[in-house]
DSSP file (Angstrom, degrees, kcal/mol; ACC not computed):
  #  RESIDUE AA STRUCTURE BP1 BP2  ACC     N-H-->O    O-->H-N    N-H-->O    O-->H-N    TCO  KAPPA ALPHA  PHI   PSI    X-CA   Y-CA   Z-CA
    1    1 A X              0   0    0      0, 0.0     2,-0.5     0, 0.0     0, 0.0   0.000 360.0 360.0 360.0 127.6  -12.8  -16.2    6.8
    2    2 A X        -     0   0    0    106,-0.1     2,-0.4    45,-0.0   106,-0.1  -0.936 360.0-157.9-113.1 126.7  -12.7  -13.1    4.6
    3    3 A X        -     0   0    0     -2,-0.5    44,-2.7   104,-0.3    45,-0.3  -0.864  14.1-132.2-102.7 135.0  -10.2  -10.4    5.5
    4    4 A X  B  >  -A   46   0A   0     -2,-0.4     4,-1.7    42,-0.3     3,-0.5  -0.562  18.6-119.4 -86.6 154.4  -10.7   -6.9    4.3
    5    5 A X  H  > S+     0   0    0     40,-2.3     4,-2.4     1,-0.3     5,-0.2   0.878 111.7  54.5 -59.7 -43.3   -7.9   -4.9    2.7
    6    6 A X  H  > S+     0   0    0     37,-0.5     4,-1.8     1,-0.2    -1,-0.3   0.820 109.4  48.9 -67.1 -30.2   -8.0   -2.1    5.3
    7    7 A X  H  > S+     0   0    0     -3,-0.5     4,-1.9     2,-0.2    -1,-0.2   0.832 108.3  53.2 -75.6 -33.4   -7.5   -4.7    8.1
    8    8 A X  H  X S+     0   0    0     -4,-1.7     4,-2.5     2,-0.2    -2,-0.2   0.905 109.2  51.0 -66.4 -42.1   -4.7   -6.4    6.2
    9    9 A X  H  X S+     0   0    0     -4,-2.4     4,-2.8     1,-0.2     5,-0.2   0.930 107.9  52.5 -60.8 -44.7   -3.0   -2.9    6.0
   10   10 A X  H  X S+     0   0    0     -4,-1.8     4,-1.7     2,-0.2    -1,-0.2   0.921 111.2  44.6 -60.5 -44.6   -3.4   -2.4    9.7
   11   11 A X  H  X S+     0   0    0     -4,-1.9     4,-2.2     2,-0.2    -1,-0.2   0.861 112.7  52.0 -63.0 -40.6   -1.8   -5.7   10.6
   12   12 A X  H  X S+     0   0    0     -4,-2.5     4,-2.6     2,-0.2    -2,-0.2   0.921 110.1  49.0 -65.2 -42.8    1.0   -5.1    8.2
   13   13 A X  H  X S+     0   0    0     -4,-2.8     4,-1.1     1,-0.2    -2,-0.2   0.859 109.0  52.1 -63.4 -35.5    1.7   -1.7    9.6
   14   14 A X  H  < S+     0   0    0     -4,-1.7     4,-0.5    -5,-0.2     3,-0.3   0.912 112.0  47.2 -68.7 -38.9    1.8   -3.0   13.1
   15   15 A X  H >< S+     0   0    0     -4,-2.2     3,-0.7     1,-0.2    -2,-0.2   0.904 115.0  45.4 -63.0 -43.0    4.3   -5.6   12.0
   16   16 A X  H 3< S+     0   0    0     -4,-2.6    -1,-0.2     1,-0.2    -2,-0.2   0.635  93.8  77.6 -78.1 -14.1    6.5   -3.1   10.2
   17   17 A X  T 3< S+     0   0    0     -4,-1.1     8,-2.7    -3,-0.3     2,-0.5   0.757  95.2  52.7 -70.7 -26.0    6.4   -0.5   13.0
   18   18 A X  B <  S-B   24   0B   0     -3,-0.7     6,-0.2    -4,-0.5    -1,-0.1  -0.940  81.2-135.6-115.4 128.5    9.0   -2.5   15.0
   19   19 A X    >   -     0   0    0      4,-3.3     3,-1.7    -2,-0.5     6,-0.1  -0.248  33.1-102.2 -70.5 169.0   12.3   -3.7   13.6
   20   20 A X  T 3  S+     0   0    0      1,-0.3    -1,-0.1     2,-0.1    -2,-0.0   0.839 123.9  56.7 -61.7 -32.3   13.6   -7.3   14.2
   21   21 A X  T 3  S-     0   0    0      2,-0.1    -1,-0.3     1,-0.1     3,-0.1   0.542 121.8-107.5 -79.2  -2.1   16.0   -5.9   16.9
   22   22 A X  S <  S+     0   0    0     -3,-1.7     2,-0.1     1,-0.3    -2,-0.1   0.354  79.1 126.1  98.2 -11.8   13.0   -4.3   18.8
   23   23 A X        -     0   0    0      1,-0.1    -4,-3.3    -5,-0.1    -1,-0.3  -0.451  69.6 -93.6 -78.9 151.7   13.7   -0.7   17.8
   24   24 A X  B     -B   18   0B   0     -6,-0.2     2,-0.6    -2,-0.1    -6,-0.2  -0.419  39.0-113.4 -64.3 143.6   11.1    1.5   16.2
   25   25 A X    >   -     0   0    0     -8,-2.7     3,-1.2     1,-0.1     4,-0.2  -0.716  20.7-160.1 -82.8 116.6   11.1    1.6   12.4
   26   26 A X  T 3  S+     0   0    0     -2,-0.6     3,-0.3     1,-0.3     4,-0.1   0.608  90.2  57.5 -72.2 -11.0   12.1    5.2   11.3
   27   27 A X  T 3> S+     0   0    0      1,-0.2     4,-1.8     2,-0.1    -1,-0.3   0.146  73.4 104.7-105.4  17.9   10.6    4.6    7.8
   28   28 A X  H <> S+     0   0    0     -3,-1.2     4,-2.3     1,-0.2    -1,-0.2   0.808  74.4  58.0 -72.9 -29.1    7.1    3.8    9.1
   29   29 A X  H  > S+     0   0    0     -3,-0.3     4,-2.3     2,-0.2    -1,-0.2   0.888 106.4  48.3 -67.1 -38.5    5.7    7.2    8.1
   30   30 A X  H  > S+     0   0    0      2,-0.2     4,-2.1     1,-0.2    -2,-0.2   0.913 111.9  48.9 -68.7 -42.7    6.7    6.6    4.4
   31   31 A X  H  X S+     0   0    0     -4,-1.8     4,-2.6     2,-0.2     5,-0.3   0.916 109.4  54.3 -61.3 -40.8    5.1    3.1    4.5
   32   32 A X  H  X S+     0   0    0     -4,-2.3     4,-2.6     1,-0.2    -2,-0.2   0.940 108.1  48.5 -55.3 -51.0    1.9    4.7    6.1
   33   33 A X  H  X S+     0   0    0     -4,-2.3     4,-1.5     1,-0.2    -1,-0.2   0.907 113.0  48.3 -62.8 -41.8    1.6    7.2    3.2
   34   34 A X  H  X S+     0   0    0     -4,-2.1     4,-1.5     1,-0.2    -1,-0.2   0.917 114.1  43.8 -61.5 -45.9    2.0    4.5    0.6
   35   35 A X  H  X S+     0   0    0     -4,-2.6     4,-2.7     1,-0.2     5,-0.2   0.831 105.5  64.7 -69.5 -31.7   -0.4    2.1    2.1
   36   36 A X  H  X S+     0   0    0     -4,-2.6     4,-2.3    -5,-0.3    -1,-0.2   0.911 102.4  49.4 -54.8 -44.1   -2.8    5.0    2.7
   37   37 A X  H  X S+     0   0    0     -4,-1.5     4,-1.8     1,-0.2    -1,-0.2   0.945 113.2  45.2 -63.3 -45.7   -3.0    5.4   -1.1
   38   38 A X  H  X S+     0   0    0     -4,-1.5     4,-2.6     1,-0.2     5,-0.4   0.838 110.5  53.8 -65.5 -33.1   -3.7    1.7   -1.6
   39   39 A X  H  X S+     0   0    0     -4,-2.7     4,-2.2     1,-0.2    -1,-0.2   0.861 110.6  47.3 -70.8 -35.8   -6.2    1.8    1.2
   40   40 A X  H  < S+     0   0    0     -4,-2.3    -2,-0.2    -5,-0.2    -1,-0.2   0.849 114.1  47.7 -69.8 -32.3   -8.1    4.6   -0.5
   41   41 A X  H  < S+     0   0    0     -4,-1.8    -2,-0.2    -5,-0.2    -3,-0.2   0.918 127.6  23.7 -77.4 -45.2   -7.9    2.9   -3.9
   42   42 A X  H >< S+     0   0    0     -4,-2.6     3,-0.6     1,-0.2    -3,-0.2   0.744  87.2 179.2 -97.4 -26.5   -9.2   -0.5   -2.6
   43   43 A X  T 3<  -     0   0    0     -4,-2.2     2,-0.5    -5,-0.4   -37,-0.5  -0.232  61.1 -21.6  61.2-141.0  -11.1    0.5    0.5
   44   44 A X  T 3  S+     0   0    0    -39,-0.2     2,-0.3   -40,-0.1    -1,-0.2  -0.288  91.4 133.6-102.2  48.8  -12.8   -2.2    2.6
   45   45 A X    <   -     0   0    0     -3,-0.6   -40,-2.3    -2,-0.5   -39,-0.1  -0.711  67.0 -94.5 -95.8 150.5  -13.1   -4.9   -0.1
   46   46 A X  B >   -A    4   0A   0     -2,-0.3     3,-1.5   -42,-0.2     4,-0.3  -0.355  31.4-127.1 -61.9 143.6  -12.2   -8.5    0.8
   47   47 A X  G >  S+     0   0    0    -44,-2.7     3,-1.0     1,-0.3    -1,-0.1   0.761 106.5  63.1 -72.4 -23.1   -8.6   -9.3   -0.2
   48   48 A X  G 3  S+     0   0    0    -45,-0.3    -1,-0.3     1,-0.2    -2,-0.1   0.575  98.7  59.4 -75.0  -7.2   -9.5  -12.4   -2.2
   49   49 A X  G <  S+     0   0    0     -3,-1.5     2,-0.4     2,-0.1    -1,-0.2   0.547  78.6 104.9 -92.2  -9.9  -11.5  -10.0   -4.5
   50   50 A X    <   -     0   0    0     -3,-1.0     2,-0.2    -4,-0.3    63,-0.1  -0.597  55.7-166.8 -78.1 127.6   -8.5   -7.9   -5.5
   51   51 A X     >  -     0   0    0     -2,-0.4     4,-1.5     1,-0.1     5,-0.1  -0.617  35.8-108.6-108.0 166.1   -7.4   -8.8   -9.0
   52   52 A X  H  > S+     0   0    0      2,-0.2     4,-2.6    -2,-0.2     5,-0.1   0.841 120.1  58.2 -57.4 -40.1   -4.3   -8.0  -11.0
   53   53 A X  H  > S+     0   0    0      1,-0.2     4,-2.3     2,-0.2    -1,-0.2   0.875 103.7  51.3 -62.5 -38.0   -6.4   -5.6  -13.1
   54   54 A X  H  > S+     0   0    0      2,-0.2     4,-1.7     1,-0.2    -2,-0.2   0.887 108.6  51.0 -67.6 -34.9   -7.3   -3.7  -10.0
   55   55 A X  H  X S+     0   0    0     -4,-1.5     4,-2.1     2,-0.2    -2,-0.2   0.913 111.0  49.6 -63.2 -44.8   -3.7   -3.4   -9.0
   56   56 A X  H  X S+     0   0    0     -4,-2.6     4,-2.1     1,-0.2    -2,-0.2   0.878 108.6  51.6 -64.9 -36.4   -2.9   -2.1  -12.5
   57   57 A X  H  X S+     0   0    0     -4,-2.3     4,-2.3     1,-0.2    -1,-0.2   0.852 108.1  53.3 -66.8 -32.9   -5.7    0.4  -12.3
   58   58 A X  H  X S+     0   0    0     -4,-1.7     4,-2.4     2,-0.2    -2,-0.2   0.886 108.8  49.0 -67.7 -40.2   -4.2    1.6   -8.9
   59   59 A X  H  X S+     0   0    0     -4,-2.1     4,-2.6     2,-0.2    -2,-0.2   0.898 111.1  49.0 -66.7 -39.6   -0.9    2.1  -10.5
   60   60 A X  H  X S+     0   0    0     -4,-2.1     4,-2.4     2,-0.2    -2,-0.2   0.923 111.0  49.8 -59.5 -44.9   -2.4    4.1  -13.4
   61   61 A X  H  X S+     0   0    0     -4,-2.3     4,-1.8     2,-0.2    -2,-0.2   0.918 112.0  49.2 -63.1 -42.8   -4.4    6.2  -10.9
   62   62 A X  H  X S+     0   0    0     -4,-2.4     4,-1.7     1,-0.2     3,-0.2   0.953 111.9  48.6 -61.8 -48.2   -1.1    6.9   -8.9
   63   63 A X  H  < S+     0   0    0     -4,-2.6    20,-0.4     1,-0.2    -1,-0.2   0.873 112.9  46.4 -58.0 -40.8    0.8    7.8  -12.1
   64   64 A X  H  < S+     0   0    0     -4,-2.4    -1,-0.2     1,-0.2    -2,-0.2   0.762 106.6  60.1 -79.1 -22.3   -2.0   10.2  -13.2
   65   65 A X  H  < S-     0   0    0     -4,-1.8    15,-0.2    -3,-0.2    -1,-0.2   0.918  90.3-173.0 -67.2 -42.4   -2.1   11.7   -9.8
   66   66 A X     <  -     0   0    0     -4,-1.7    16,-0.2    -5,-0.1    -1,-0.1  -0.210  37.3 -18.8  77.1-171.8    1.5   12.8   -9.9
   67   67 A X        -     0   0    0     14,-2.5    12,-2.3    -4,-0.1    13,-0.4  -0.312  60.5-147.0 -68.7 148.3    3.6   14.3   -7.2
   68   68 A X  E     -C   78   0C   0     10,-0.2     2,-0.5    11,-0.1    10,-0.2  -0.932   1.6-149.6-116.5 145.0    1.9   15.9   -4.2
   69   69 A X  E     -C   77   0C   0      8,-3.5     8,-2.4    -2,-0.4     2,-0.2  -0.970  14.9-137.5-118.0 124.0    3.2   18.8   -2.2
   70   70 A X        -     0   0    0     -2,-0.5     2,-0.5     6,-0.2     6,-0.1  -0.477  14.2-161.3 -74.7 144.3    2.4   19.0    1.5
   71   71 A X    >   -     0   0    0      3,-0.5     3,-2.1    -2,-0.2    -2,-0.0  -1.000  31.7-102.8-128.8 127.9    1.3   22.4    2.9
   72   72 A X  T 3  S-     0   0    0     -2,-0.5     3,-0.1     1,-0.3     0, 0.0  -0.254 101.8  -0.8 -53.9 126.8    1.6   23.0    6.6
   73   73 A X  T 3  S+     0   0    0      1,-0.2    -1,-0.3     0, 0.0     2,-0.3   0.627 122.2  81.7  64.7  15.3   -1.8   22.8    8.3
   74   74 A X  S <  S-     0   0    0     -3,-2.1    -3,-0.5     1,-0.0    -1,-0.2  -0.871  88.3 -81.0-139.7 176.7   -3.6   22.2    5.0
   75   75 A X        -     0   0    0     -2,-0.3     2,-0.1     1,-0.1    -4,-0.1  -0.326  56.1 -96.0 -72.3 158.8   -4.4   19.4    2.6
   76   76 A X        -     0   0    0     -6,-0.1     2,-0.3    -8,-0.0    -6,-0.2  -0.454  41.2-151.5 -75.7 154.0   -1.7   18.3    0.2
   77   77 A X  E     -C   69   0C   0     -8,-2.4    -8,-3.5    -2,-0.1     2,-0.2  -0.839  25.1 -91.5-125.2 157.9   -1.9   19.9   -3.3
   78   78 A X  E     -C   68   0C   0     -2,-0.3   -10,-0.2   -10,-0.2   -12,-0.1  -0.492  24.1-153.4 -69.0 136.4   -0.8   18.6   -6.7
   79   79 A X        -     0   0    0    -12,-2.3   -11,-0.1     2,-0.2    -1,-0.1   0.411  33.5-124.8 -87.5  -0.5    2.8   19.6   -7.7
   80   80 A X  S    S+     0   0    0    -13,-0.4     2,-0.3     1,-0.2   -14,-0.1   0.754  75.6 111.1  59.8  26.9    2.0   19.4  -11.3
   81   81 A X        -     0   0    0    -14,-0.3   -14,-2.5     0, 0.0    -2,-0.2  -0.935  69.8-112.0-127.2 155.4    4.9   17.0  -11.9
   82   82 A X        -     0   0    0     -2,-0.3     2,-0.2   -16,-0.2   -18,-0.1  -0.513  33.7-108.7 -82.1 152.2    4.8   13.3  -12.7
   83   83 A X        -     0   0    0    -20,-0.4    -1,-0.1    -2,-0.2     2,-0.1  -0.514  35.8-112.9 -74.6 147.9    6.0   10.7  -10.3
   84   84 A X     >  -     0   0    0     -2,-0.2     4,-2.0     1,-0.1     5,-0.2  -0.379  24.0-112.2 -75.9 159.7    9.3    9.0  -11.1
   85   85 A X  H  > S+     0   0    0      1,-0.2     4,-2.3     2,-0.2     5,-0.2   0.849 118.1  57.2 -59.8 -34.5    9.4    5.3  -12.0
   86   86 A X  H  > S+     0   0    0      2,-0.2     4,-1.7     1,-0.2    -1,-0.2   0.908 105.6  50.6 -66.0 -40.2   11.2    4.5   -8.6
   87   87 A X  H  > S+     0   0    0      2,-0.2     4,-1.7     1,-0.2    -2,-0.2   0.918 109.9  47.7 -61.1 -42.8    8.4    6.1   -6.7
   88   88 A X  H  X S+     0   0    0     -4,-2.0     4,-2.0     1,-0.2    -1,-0.2   0.876 109.8  54.4 -65.5 -36.7    5.8    4.1   -8.4
   89   89 A X  H  X S+     0   0    0     -4,-2.3     4,-2.7    -5,-0.2    -1,-0.2   0.864 105.8  53.7 -65.9 -30.6    7.9    1.0   -7.8
   90   90 A X  H  X S+     0   0    0     -4,-1.7     4,-2.0     2,-0.2    -2,-0.2   0.911 108.9  47.9 -72.1 -39.5    8.0    1.8   -4.0
   91   91 A X  H  X S+     0   0    0     -4,-1.7     4,-1.7     2,-0.2    -1,-0.2   0.877 114.4  46.8 -65.6 -37.2    4.2    2.0   -3.9
   92   92 A X  H  X S+     0   0    0     -4,-2.0     4,-2.8     2,-0.2    -2,-0.2   0.929 111.4  51.8 -68.7 -43.5    4.0   -1.3   -5.8
   93   93 A X  H  X S+     0   0    0     -4,-2.7     4,-2.8     1,-0.2    -2,-0.2   0.872 106.2  53.5 -58.5 -41.2    6.6   -2.9   -3.5
   94   94 A X  H  X S+     0   0    0     -4,-2.0     4,-1.7     2,-0.2    -1,-0.2   0.914 110.0  47.7 -65.3 -43.0    4.7   -1.8   -0.4
   95   95 A X  H  X S+     0   0    0     -4,-1.7     4,-2.0     2,-0.2     3,-0.3   0.941 111.2  51.8 -60.5 -46.3    1.5   -3.5   -1.8
   96   96 A X  H  X S+     0   0    0     -4,-2.8     4,-2.3     1,-0.2    -2,-0.2   0.908 108.1  51.7 -57.5 -42.3    3.5   -6.6   -2.5
   97   97 A X  H  X S+     0   0    0     -4,-2.8     4,-2.1     1,-0.2    -1,-0.2   0.836 106.3  53.5 -62.8 -34.2    4.8   -6.6    1.0
   98   98 A X  H  X S+     0   0    0     -4,-1.7     4,-1.7    -3,-0.3    -1,-0.2   0.906 111.1  46.1 -69.5 -42.0    1.3   -6.4    2.4
   99   99 A X  H  X S+     0   0    0     -4,-2.0     4,-2.0     2,-0.2    -2,-0.2   0.836 110.3  53.7 -70.1 -32.3    0.3   -9.5    0.4
  100  100 A X  H  X S+     0   0    0     -4,-2.3     4,-1.9     2,-0.2    -2,-0.2   0.898 108.4  49.0 -62.7 -42.3    3.4  -11.3    1.4
  101  101 A X  H  X S+     0   0    0     -4,-2.1     4,-2.1     1,-0.2    -2,-0.2   0.880 109.4  55.6 -61.4 -37.9    2.6  -10.6    5.1
  102  102 A X  H  X>S+     0   0    0     -4,-1.7     5,-2.1     1,-0.2     4,-0.6   0.878 106.7  47.5 -68.9 -38.3   -0.9  -11.9    4.2
  103  103 A X  H  <5S+     0   0    0     -4,-2.0     3,-0.3     2,-0.2    -1,-0.2   0.848 110.2  52.1 -65.5 -35.2    0.5  -15.2    2.9
  104  104 A X  H  <5S+     0   0    0     -4,-1.9    -2,-0.2     1,-0.2    -1,-0.2   0.858 111.6  47.5 -67.1 -36.6    2.8  -15.6    6.0
  105  105 A X  H  <5S-     0   0    0     -4,-2.1    -1,-0.2    -5,-0.2    -2,-0.2   0.578 108.7-129.1 -82.8 -10.8   -0.3  -15.1    8.2
  106  106 A X  T  <5 +     0   0    0     -4,-0.6    -3,-0.2    -3,-0.3    -4,-0.1   0.911  63.2 137.9  66.2  43.6   -2.3  -17.6    6.0
  107  107 A X      < +     0   0    0     -5,-2.1     2,-0.5     1,-0.2  -104,-0.3   0.702  59.6  48.5 -92.9 -23.7   -5.2  -15.1    5.6
  108  108 A X        -     0   0    0     -6,-0.5    -1,-0.2     1,-0.1    -2,-0.1  -0.974  56.4-169.3-126.5 128.7   -5.9  -15.7    2.0
  109  109 A X  S    S+     0   0    0     -2,-0.5    -1,-0.1    -3,-0.1     3,-0.1   0.849  70.7  70.6 -81.6 -35.2   -6.3  -19.1    0.4
  110  110 A X  S    S-     0   0    0      1,-0.1     2,-0.1     0, 0.0    -2,-0.1  -0.233  98.6 -82.4 -77.7 171.7   -6.2  -18.0   -3.2
  111  111 A X        -     0   0    0      1,-0.1    -1,-0.1   -63,-0.1    -2,-0.1  -0.373  51.3 -97.9 -75.3 153.6   -3.0  -16.7   -4.9
  112  112 A X    >   -     0   0    0      1,-0.1     3,-1.3    -2,-0.1    -1,-0.1  -0.329  19.2-130.2 -70.7 148.7   -2.0  -13.1   -4.5
  113  113 A X  T 3  S+     0   0    0      1,-0.2    -1,-0.1   -62,-0.1   -58,-0.1   0.541 105.3  71.2 -78.9  -1.2   -2.9  -10.6   -7.2
  114  114 A X  T 3  S+     0   0    0    -18,-0.1     2,-0.3   -19,-0.1    -1,-0.2   0.654  83.5  85.6 -82.3 -15.3    0.8   -9.6   -7.2
  115  115 A X    <         0   0    0     -3,-1.3   -63,-0.1     1,-0.1    -4,-0.0  -0.669 360.0 360.0 -90.1 142.3    1.7  -12.9   -8.9
  116  116 A X              0   0    0     -2,-0.3    -1,-0.1   -64,-0.0    -3,-0.1   0.419 360.0 360.0 -99.2 360.0    1.5  -13.1  -12.6
């Protein structure tokens, strides 16, 4: 059984949208934005084909993209500023969380690309 990355993201978002106490997660929009970046980077490829090099290229693409500035009723535009290291770490952590969810659901037999 091969699971696609976008399907993994959907399942992870569904799990994260509700806290353990049953209340809605107020941080779900931030998580959605971070996973949207990874979903655009990886697309609909099988999760067992994602390599550490692909993760590294995603981090480089994120760093070169820089900060985005939302404009009401329009697409976001570049703010012409670099992302902080903490922001890049948050994106990396969300991807790691998705692969941790994957391991708990036993969707991938091979090791995670997040492990070195």
